[in-house]
N, C-alpha and C positions, 0 to 999 in steps of 0.2 A: 278913630282908630289910626295908629302910625306903624307905619314898617321901618326897619333899620336893616339896611344891606349893603355890603360894600361895592356891589357892582353897579357904578355909576349910570350905565346905560338902561338897567332893569330899572333903576329908581326914576329915571327920567320919564322910561313909558309907563309905569304905573301911575306917576303924577298927571302924566298926558291923557291917558286914556283909561286909567283904573286897571284891576289886576282880575285876570280870566283864568279859570279852569276849563279845560276842554278835555275829550276822551269818555273817560268811565264817569266823570262828574262834569255837568255843565253848569259852571257859577261865574258870575263878574259883580266885582263889588270896586265902591270908590274909596278909597282911602289917601292919607299922604305919607310918603315915604322919603328917608333922608338915608345919606351915607355916614352922617354924624351924630352920634348920640346927644350930643350938646345941644342939637337943634331941635329936640323933641322934648315937649314939656313932661312935666311928672304923670304916672301912670298909675292906676290901680293894678291892673293886671299886665304882666309881660310874659308871652310865651315864647320859649326858645326853641327854635327848629333848626340849629346849626348842626354841624358833625360834631362829634364827640371831640374831634382833634383840635377843636377852637373854643371849647367851652369855657373854659378859663381866659382866653382872651377876650371873648363876647362878653362875658360877666364882668370883665375889668374895664371895657369900654363904657359899658353901660351900666356901671356901677350906681350912679346917682339915680337911675330909674329904678333900679332894684332895690333900694335902700328901704323904701317902705312900702312896696308894691308884694302883691302875690305873685308868685312866678311859677309858671307850669313849662315843665320839659316834655317834650313830645320827641325826643330824640332816640336814636337807635343805641342797644347796649345797655350796659350798667356802670354807675360811677357818676354820671352826670349831676344827678340829684345831690349828691354829695358837695359837689362842686358850687352848684347854685346855693346851696344853704349857708354857704360862708358869705353870701352877698344879699340874699333875701328874708325875710323874718317869717314866710310862709311860702311853702312850697308844695307844689301838686306833682306826683308822679304819674306824666300821662305815657299811654303806649298807643301809637296810631298803625294802623297796618296800610293805609294807601301808598302807593308807589308811583311816582311821577318823573318827569325830567322837564327841563327848561326847553320848552318849544321854541320861543322867540322871548326878545325883552318884554316883560309884563305879562306872558302868556305861559302858563304849566299845563302840560299833558298829562294826565291821570292815566296811567295805563294799568292800574290794578286798583279797585276800589275795595274799601274795608272799613271795619267799625274803629272807633277810638275810645278807650278806656282811661278815665280820670279817677285818682285816689288821693289819699293823703299821703305825703312823704312823713315816715312815723317819726323821724327825730325831730322834726321842724314842720309840723302838718300845718295845712290850710285847712279853716273851717269847713265841716261839711256842707254849709249853706252856701257856701263860695264855688265848691266842686259842684254842687247842684246845679248853681247859677251857669256857670261855664257851659255844662253839659246842657243845658237848655238852650243857650244862646248858638252853640254848634248844630243841636238839633232843627233848631228853627231854619238855618240855611240848608237843611238837606243831608249833612253831613252825620250820619250814624254815629252816635257818641252815648257813653255809659257811664255814669258816676258809680261808683263801689268804693266798699269799705277798704278792699285791699286789692291795689291794682299790679301788687307782683307775681299773681299766676299769671296774666296776659302777659306782664314783661317779659318774663322768663320764657314763655312759651314762643313769642316774638323774638327773644335771644337766641333761644336754640334753633329756630329756623334760618334766622340770618346767619349765623355762626356756621350752620352746616352748608349753606348754598352760595352766600358771598365772597368766601376766600377761595373756595373751588373753582366757582367761575372766573375769578381772577387770575387765579394761578394757571388755567387751563384754556383761557380764552373762549370757553363754552357759554352758550347761553343757558339760561336756567331749564329751557325743555331740553336741550341737549345732554344737559347734566344728568337727568331723571333716566334718558334714555340709555346711558352708559352704563352697564352694571358694576363695572369696579367703582366706578367715582361715585354711582349712589350708594353703593356698600359703604363706601368712607363716610358718607354724610351721615348714614346711620350710626358710625362709631362715635363721630362727634356729637351728635345729638345724644346717646347713651351716657356717655361721660357728662354732658350737661344735664341731663335728667338726674343722676345721680348726685350732683353737686346740689341742685335744687332739692332734692329730697333730705340731704341732710342739715339744708337750711330752713327745712320745716315748710317750704312751699309745694303746693300740689299745683301743678300745672292746669289751665283751663281748658286745653284744646292737646291734639295730638301733633306734635311737630311733624312728625313724619307723613302723616294726611297730608298736611299743609304744604308741605315740600312738594307732593306729587300732585295735588290738586292747582296749586299756582304754576307750576312748571307746565301742567296740560294747558292750562286757561291762557298763559301767557308764553307759548313755547320760545318765542324769538326775544324775550326780555334779556337786556344785559343787565344785572345787578349793578347797584351803585358802587361797589367795590371794584368790578371790572372796568366801569368808567374811569375810575380814580384811577386804576393802573394804567390804563390805556393813555390817560392824560397827564402820567407822571406826577399824581396829586397822593399828598399824606392820606392814607387809608384810617378805617375805624377799627382796625384789628386790636386795638389796644382795649377797646371797651365792648368787644364782642367775644372773641376767643380767648383774649386776655383777661377780661372780665371774668370768664368762666374759671382760668387757671387761677386768679387770684381768691376768688371765694372758694375754690378748691383747696387751697393753700389753708385757707381759715378754717375748713370744716373737715381736714385731714382725708379730702377724697382726691385720688390721682387723676390727673388728667392729662398724660403724655401725648394724646393725639391732637388735643387743642392747642398743647404747648408747640408740637411740631410746626402746625399750621401757623401759629404766631410767629414763629422764628423764620419760617419760609416767606411770610408777607414781609416782613421786617427785613430780610434779605433782599427780596426785590426792591425794596426802597432804599435800601444803603446801594443799590448797584446803580440807580440813576444818578447818585452822587460821584461815583468813580467812573462813571462811562465816559 
């Protein structure tokens, strides 16, 4: 097993001590890590866990590894599989709920556990046997994983959850718990979800869970959690807004469903990002 990451300190720690998960999940493993794709041999399976902002860049750098591999995305939002399919012959649509943060080089703290769903990316699907095998391997480590015929329902459920919580926390500085405790902000989150639900329905996708319930239960369980987009904005890093609310807007245009609230949220976050460039 190999890992590819641009953080040289993180890579060095993994090679020296292994990769450890702490917090809600306790897991440690030994693997080889590199900062350069050309130092990694050909792979049968490639799992992409990058932010959507760098999917194209990551695929370009790892093009040799992807050329004959099965590729699985476990990224946030929608649109990543379309990019990956330009590089890999077989693609798995993955959705994973655990939330984590880099606690130290080589150590990831899991602040919120959850399952992972794996299914074929329809235009360029991986064989079901390969999807089942990956789910079995993940389950063997204790990571709750499910192979399914269609991963779009859980993908869209998580999309609406993230699209409602992440940008609102990023714009206000609130934690997830503070967001659900604030009635006007919680109501705005519901409007984001309602638009996304209408788009999913128009696309023929039935959500596998209620995003509204997930928003409240996760906020209560991890009241002080700072979602990844809030962390990105605080660090002046590019956000995943275009694969979250932007993805809902694009799909809404395709299916002729109006998404003005999601479009406004996307515009506001993009404005925050442009503000760093002129400050």
